[in-house]
PLY file of the C-alpha trace (Angstrom):
ply
format ascii 1.0
element vertex 267
property float x
property float y
property float z
element edge 266
property int vertex1
property int vertex2
end_header
33.13 -18.14 6.72
30.25 -20.44 7.71
29.98 -21.52 11.33
27.66 -24.41 12.18
25.80 -23.94 15.45
24.84 -26.78 17.79
21.25 -25.57 17.70
19.39 -23.02 15.62
20.98 -21.27 12.64
24.53 -21.28 11.41
26.20 -17.93 10.88
28.06 -16.30 8.02
30.44 -13.46 8.85
30.08 -10.49 6.52
32.83 -8.14 5.38
32.43 -5.75 8.32
32.11 -8.48 10.96
28.31 -8.68 11.20
27.16 -12.25 11.87
24.30 -13.27 9.58
21.99 -16.07 10.71
21.10 -18.63 8.02
18.30 -21.14 8.60
18.43 -24.24 6.40
16.08 -27.07 5.55
15.41 -29.53 2.75
17.51 -31.48 0.31
19.01 -30.82 -3.10
20.85 -27.89 -4.70
21.03 -24.67 -2.65
18.40 -21.94 -2.83
18.97 -18.75 -0.81
15.93 -16.68 0.25
16.52 -12.96 0.92
13.61 -11.27 2.68
12.57 -7.65 2.35
11.56 -5.00 4.90
9.31 -5.81 7.89
10.58 -9.39 7.82
13.08 -11.97 8.91
13.47 -15.63 7.87
10.08 -16.45 9.40
8.19 -14.57 6.67
8.57 -17.37 4.15
5.52 -19.61 3.62
6.96 -21.16 0.45
9.72 -23.19 2.11
7.63 -26.34 2.49
6.77 -26.20 -1.21
10.43 -25.98 -2.24
12.39 -28.01 0.31
11.69 -31.35 -1.40
13.78 -30.26 -4.40
16.13 -27.64 -2.88
18.13 -27.12 0.25
16.47 -23.85 1.25
18.64 -21.34 3.11
16.68 -18.40 4.59
18.94 -15.63 5.84
18.13 -13.00 8.43
19.28 -9.64 7.12
21.43 -7.60 9.50
19.62 -6.24 12.53
16.84 -8.83 12.30
16.10 -12.26 13.72
19.29 -14.08 14.66
21.66 -11.66 12.89
23.68 -8.93 14.52
23.81 -5.33 13.28
26.61 -2.93 12.43
27.18 0.71 13.43
27.22 2.17 9.91
24.20 0.93 7.95
24.01 1.45 4.19
22.44 -0.59 1.37
26.01 -1.26 0.23
26.72 -3.11 3.47
23.66 -5.28 2.90
24.72 -6.10 -0.66
28.01 -7.31 0.82
25.99 -9.44 3.27
24.12 -11.22 0.48
27.34 -11.84 -1.45
28.89 -13.37 1.67
25.96 -15.72 2.26
25.68 -16.72 -1.41
29.36 -17.60 -1.55
29.18 -19.50 1.73
26.24 -21.72 0.74
27.72 -22.24 -2.73
31.03 -23.30 -1.19
29.19 -25.79 1.01
27.35 -27.25 -1.98
30.35 -27.22 -4.30
28.49 -25.31 -7.02
26.61 -22.01 -7.51
23.35 -21.34 -5.65
19.97 -20.14 -6.82
18.76 -16.93 -5.14
15.24 -15.58 -4.55
14.86 -12.03 -3.23
11.67 -10.18 -2.30
11.24 -6.39 -2.33
14.25 -4.81 -0.55
15.78 -8.29 -0.57
15.27 -8.44 -4.33
17.11 -5.15 -4.73
20.02 -6.54 -2.71
19.95 -9.85 -4.58
20.20 -8.35 -8.06
23.14 -6.18 -7.00
24.82 -9.12 -5.28
24.40 -11.24 -8.42
26.46 -8.67 -10.32
29.37 -9.19 -7.91
29.70 -12.95 -7.65
29.78 -15.82 -10.10
28.16 -18.06 -7.48
24.55 -17.30 -8.50
23.16 -19.91 -10.89
19.61 -18.57 -11.33
18.03 -15.45 -9.88
14.37 -14.87 -8.94
13.31 -11.32 -8.06
9.84 -10.69 -6.66
9.13 -6.98 -7.11
12.66 -5.79 -6.27
12.56 -2.39 -4.57
14.51 -0.36 -7.09
13.19 2.99 -5.87
15.18 6.05 -6.99
13.53 8.42 -4.50
13.29 7.97 -0.72
9.90 8.04 0.92
8.63 11.55 1.77
10.30 12.92 4.93
6.94 13.36 6.65
6.12 9.66 6.17
9.53 8.59 7.48
8.98 10.93 10.44
5.63 9.26 11.21
7.28 5.84 11.16
10.13 7.07 13.37
7.70 8.68 15.82
5.76 5.43 16.13
8.99 3.49 16.74
10.22 6.02 19.31
6.89 5.81 21.15
7.07 2.02 21.30
4.20 1.65 18.81
5.96 -0.82 16.53
2.75 -2.29 15.13
1.65 1.19 14.08
4.99 1.72 12.32
4.55 -1.50 10.34
0.96 -0.68 9.44
1.95 2.79 8.20
4.30 1.05 5.80
1.71 -1.47 4.65
-1.05 1.11 4.14
0.76 4.24 3.01
3.74 2.85 1.09
2.51 -0.47 -0.29
-1.18 0.58 -0.42
-2.08 -2.88 0.81
-5.80 -3.70 1.06
-7.15 -4.06 4.59
-7.98 -7.73 4.02
-4.33 -8.47 3.23
-3.16 -6.58 6.33
-5.63 -8.60 8.41
-4.28 -11.79 6.84
-0.69 -10.82 7.69
-1.63 -9.94 11.27
-3.08 -13.44 11.73
0.10 -15.22 10.67
2.67 -16.59 13.12
5.30 -14.35 11.48
3.51 -11.12 12.52
5.49 -10.64 15.78
8.71 -10.99 13.78
7.49 -8.30 11.38
6.72 -5.99 14.28
10.15 -6.63 15.80
11.82 -5.21 12.68
10.12 -1.80 13.04
13.29 -0.01 14.24
14.99 -0.82 10.91
12.24 0.78 8.81
13.18 4.48 8.99
16.72 3.86 7.73
15.49 1.77 4.80
12.90 4.34 3.75
15.30 7.30 3.96
17.65 6.36 1.13
17.27 5.97 -2.64
17.64 2.41 -3.92
19.44 2.81 -7.23
20.47 0.20 -9.77
23.40 1.33 -11.88
22.93 0.16 -15.50
26.53 -1.09 -15.64
26.01 -3.11 -12.46
22.77 -4.59 -13.80
24.47 -5.48 -17.07
27.04 -7.50 -15.09
24.38 -9.98 -13.91
25.04 -13.21 -15.79
22.49 -15.45 -14.08
19.23 -16.12 -15.96
16.69 -13.99 -14.11
12.97 -14.32 -13.45
11.08 -11.18 -12.43
7.76 -11.81 -10.67
5.21 -9.02 -10.43
1.73 -8.80 -8.95
-0.77 -7.54 -11.49
-2.38 -5.27 -8.86
0.82 -3.99 -7.24
1.48 -0.23 -6.81
2.85 1.69 -9.76
6.24 2.37 -8.14
6.83 -1.39 -7.99
5.69 -1.78 -11.59
8.24 0.91 -12.48
10.91 -1.07 -10.62
10.07 -4.18 -12.62
10.43 -2.24 -15.87
13.78 -0.82 -14.73
15.22 -4.25 -13.93
13.73 -5.92 -17.01
15.31 -3.25 -19.19
18.79 -3.53 -17.70
19.48 -7.16 -16.67
20.55 -9.09 -19.81
18.90 -12.51 -19.52
15.58 -11.62 -17.93
11.91 -12.49 -18.30
8.81 -11.32 -16.45
5.91 -13.34 -15.05
2.74 -11.58 -13.90
0.59 -13.01 -11.11
-2.83 -11.61 -11.95
-4.95 -10.45 -9.05
-1.97 -10.40 -6.68
0.02 -7.63 -5.06
3.25 -7.53 -3.06
2.67 -10.59 -0.87
1.62 -13.33 -3.31
4.05 -15.68 -1.60
1.89 -15.20 1.51
-1.58 -15.25 -0.04
-0.86 -18.15 -2.44
2.39 -19.82 -1.35
1.77 -23.02 -3.31
1.05 -21.18 -6.55
3.99 -18.83 -6.05
6.32 -21.74 -5.35
5.10 -23.50 -8.49
6.31 -20.56 -10.62
9.68 -20.59 -8.86
10.10 -24.37 -9.19
9.37 -24.24 -12.92
12.07 -21.62 -13.46
14.67 -23.32 -11.26
14.28 -26.82 -12.70
16.42 -26.06 -15.76
0 1
1 2
2 3
3 4
4 5
5 6
6 7
7 8
8 9
9 10
10 11
11 12
12 13
13 14
14 15
15 16
16 17
17 18
18 19
19 20
20 21
21 22
22 23
23 24
24 25
25 26
26 27
27 28
28 29
29 30
30 31
31 32
32 33
33 34
34 35
35 36
36 37
37 38
38 39
39 40
40 41
41 42
42 43
43 44
44 45
45 46
46 47
47 48
48 49
49 50
50 51
51 52
52 53
53 54
54 55
55 56
56 57
57 58
58 59
59 60
60 61
61 62
62 63
63 64
64 65
65 66
66 67
67 68
68 69
69 70
70 71
71 72
72 73
73 74
74 75
75 76
76 77
77 78
78 79
79 80
80 81
81 82
82 83
83 84
84 85
85 86
86 87
87 88
88 89
89 90
90 91
91 92
92 93
93 94
94 95
95 96
96 97
97 98
98 99
99 100
100 101
101 102
102 103
103 104
104 105
105 106
106 107
107 108
108 109
109 110
110 111
111 112
112 113
113 114
114 115
115 116
116 117
117 118
118 119
119 120
120 121
121 122
122 123
123 124
124 125
125 126
126 127
127 128
128 129
129 130
130 131
131 132
132 133
133 134
134 135
135 136
136 137
137 138
138 139
139 140
140 141
141 142
142 143
143 144
144 145
145 146
146 147
147 148
148 149
149 150
150 151
151 152
152 153
153 154
154 155
155 156
156 157
157 158
158 159
159 160
160 161
161 162
162 163
163 164
164 165
165 166
166 167
167 168
168 169
169 170
170 171
171 172
172 173
173 174
174 175
175 176
176 177
177 178
178 179
179 180
180 181
181 182
182 183
183 184
184 185
185 186
186 187
187 188
188 189
189 190
190 191
191 192
192 193
193 194
194 195
195 196
196 197
197 198
198 199
199 200
200 201
201 202
202 203
203 204
204 205
205 206
206 207
207 208
208 209
209 210
210 211
211 212
212 213
213 214
214 215
215 216
216 217
217 218
218 219
219 220
220 221
221 222
222 223
223 224
224 225
225 226
226 227
227 228
228 229
229 230
230 231
231 232
232 233
233 234
234 235
235 236
236 237
237 238
238 239
239 240
240 241
241 242
242 243
243 244
244 245
245 246
246 247
247 248
248 249
249 250
250 251
251 252
252 253
253 254
254 255
255 256
256 257
257 258
258 259
259 260
260 261
261 262
262 263
263 264
264 265
265 266
């Protein structure tokens, strides 16, 4: 169910009653953006480069931004969330929606696309298909920072020690208006890093939407492994490499990133 608000986002109610905020702009066929960890809808710098040809819907995942949270978090619940939002925006438009997911959001998006016929085309930017949780000591460091009220430290542990992000990219992210929103998501990080993110081959094989996988040429090996896993299991799939980029190419070169997405979606 989609509920239009008088101001701000509209909300989609997920299967377990969580209310998911969806922020919309632009004109044309629907495109849903699903953010990853350390983010909410404010992370996207590509919207202005897409909203002239798409109605861009940027959801806040549960527990972030304008969305509520539920008592029993699992990745499965978040897959259900994405399905609910996809089907809501597709129902509004009267036809299937395109979906772009980044990192954890890409993992959710590919699984959601296996469960609904309302995805026309699927773009996955380094989906976090990670079969092993982060080491317990790293998760404990993140949790300790959160518990001590050091949310920025928790986010920077993730950027440095999980994504191996160069200091210049961290400095760039800190300077963006979306940085406070990233910091606000710190309490959700330990739960996301404590579980394996698996993609069942049968589930992947059920994805019928043509799929574009985007990878940064300089991204960490575990993300390169994830790309290979998805490319080898989703039927209609091709890979584009952004040379010289890592996990935040949509931040460092939003116009160039959007150009790749537009080219794929125009068919």
